[in-house]
N, C-alpha and C positions, 0 to 999 in steps of 0.2 A: 643248189637244190639236190636233194637225195633222189636217186633213181628208184623206181619201184622194185627192181630186181637186186638192188644193193642191200647188203646186210646193214641194218640200221644200228650199228654199234658205235658208241661214243665215249671216249675217254675224257673225264672231267678231273681237273686238278685244282685244289684250293690252296692258295698261297697267301702269306701274310705273316706278320710277327707272331711270336708266341703269346698266347693269352687273349687273342682277339675273338676267339670263339669258333674256329674252323671245325673242330671236332663236335662241338655242340650243334652247329648248323647241320652237319651230316647226320648226327644222331636224331635230331628232330625230323629231318626229311625222310630218313630210312625207317625209323622205329616209332616216330611220333612221341619221343620221350626227351626229357631234359634232366640232366644231373648238374646240380650247382657246383659240385667239386669234381673236376676231372683232371687226371694227370696229364702233363704235357706229352704230346706225341713225340716218340723217339723214332727218327728215320721217316717211315711212311707206312700207311696201311690203306686198304681199299675195300669197298663194299659195292654191291650191285643193286640196281633197281630199274625196273621197266616202267616207262611212262607213256601213257596213251595221249594222242593228239587228235581229238575229234575234228578240229578245223582243217586237218590235212588228211582226210579220208581214213581217220582212225589209225594212222601210222603209230607204230610202237618203237620208241627208242630205248635201246639197252644201255643205260648209263653205267659206266664203271667209274666210280667216284674215289679219287685218291686224296687222302688226308696227309699233308706234309708237315714236317716239323719247322717251326719258325726260328729255332735257336741257330745262332751263327755257325756252330760247329757242324750243322747238318746242311748248310746251304749248298755246298758243292754237290752233295748227294741228290738234292732236289732236281737238278738239271736232268737227271736220268728219267724222271717221271713226267716232266712237261715238254721234253723235246719232241714227243710224238703225240701230244694231247690235242684233242679237237676243241676243247673248251677249257678256259682257265678263269676261275673266279678269284678275284683279288678281294681280300677281306680286311677291313679295319674296324677298330673300336671307336665309336663316336665320342667317347670320353677320353680318348688318348690321341693327342695330336701327333706324337711320334709314330704311332702305328699307321697313320694316314700318310705322313711325309715319307715313310720308308717305302710305301707302294710306288710313289712317284720317283724317289731317288735311287731305289734298288730293284725292287721286284719287277716293275714294268720294264726296266732296262734289260733285266735278265731274260724276260720273255722275248723282247726284240732280238736279243743275241742268240737265244737257244731254241725257242719254240717255233713251230711252223708259221710261215708268213700269213696264212689264212686262218689262224686260230681265232676263235670267237671269245670275246671277253665279257665278263660280268664284274660289277663292282658292288660289293655288299657292305652297306653301312650298318654294322652289327651292334648289338646291345642298344638298339634304338628305343627300348622301353625306358632307358635312363636319359630321356631327352632333357631333363632338368639339369643334367651334368654335361650336356653336349658342348664340346670345345671345337669340333670340326664344323665349320660353317657349311650349311647345305649347299649354298651357291658354289663354293669352291669344289665340293665333291661332284656336283653336277657338271661343272666346267671340265673337271678332269675326266669324267666319264665320257663327255662329248668329245673331248680331245683325242681319247684313245678308242673311240667308237665302241664303248662298253655299255651293256645293259645295266642301268643303275637301279638299285633297290634298297630301301630301308628294311632291315631284317631284325628280328628278335627271336633268338632260339628259346629263351625262357617263356615268352608269351606266344610263341608259334605264329609269328606275323611276318609275312613277306617271303618266307622261305620257299613254300610250294610255288608261289608266283614266280620267283626268281628262276627256279629250275625249269618251269614251264616256258618262260619267255626266252631263256637261252636255248631251250630245245627248239622253239619256233624259229629262232634265228639260225640254228644249225640246219634245219630243214630248208628254210628260205632266208638266204643272206639279206634279202631286201626287207625283211620283217622289221617293223618299227613299233615300239611299245607305246600304247595309248597313254598319254600323260595324265588323263583324267583318272585312270586306274591307279597310277602311282600316287596321285593326290588322295584317292580314297584310302589307300593303305596308310598314308601319312596321317590322315584324319582319324583313322581307326586307332593308331598309336596314341594320338592326343586324347581320344575318348578314354582309352584304357588308363592313361596317366591320370586324367581327371578323376576317374572312378577310384583309382588307387589312392589319390589324395583324399577323396571323400571318405573312403574306408578308414584311412589312417586317422583322419580328424574324428570320425565317429568312435574309433577304438580309443583314441586319446581322451575323448570326452567321457567315455564309459569308465576309463581308468581314473580320471580325475574325480568323477562322482563317487567311485568306490573308495578312493583315498580320503575324500571329504567325509564320507560316512564313517570310515574307520577313525578319522581324527575327531569327529564329533562324539563318537562313542567313547573314545579315550578321554576326552575332556569331561564328559558326563561322569565317567567312572571315577576320575580323579577328583571331581567336585564332590561326589558322594563320599569319598574317603575322607576328604577334608572336613566335611560336616560331622562325620562320626567322631573325629578327633576333638572337634570343638565341644561336642556334647559329652 
């Protein structure tokens, strides 16, 4: 628990393979924006954001959020950034099994070896708006999160889902190590993702239907025009 007279500064580091969306998560959280095409992070960069916690007497945590590179050539450099971190968020892409396995086989082991023993962990299942392409089983992800005592959250930087909640929950756990995430809230986020996916599918079907109608009209007009030309030649 944070003491009232202690400066509530918190260093957060995001770790994971290149391309899983670490930079997009941070951009969405800090600026509320999403860019579809982002360059890979070289080395590391950081941004700041204050977050208020009404449930803890309106405490304000000053998050210093570090974005690290996932490429192999930068891995040794990353240790510099998480060796004194208070929170580490492990990020994987739900459509990429390798990105999840690397968290288990490499990144988590690195945290055990180099990060503070009392570090708070989060597990972000990112790009969850692409659930029709999901290859990482939710059950396995939840089991891993439970095994490492991490706050698990489905996130989507493009749809702005789960990201604010993730930072809020890890902040709660930073203030109170005994904090436990309400599973019903996690299910609500998951259901929200499903609704968005269903709405997206409906929109796609509607757009395809409109395109098909337009194409049919154009085809009918073409046939009518050709038929008229043939009649003229006959006469």
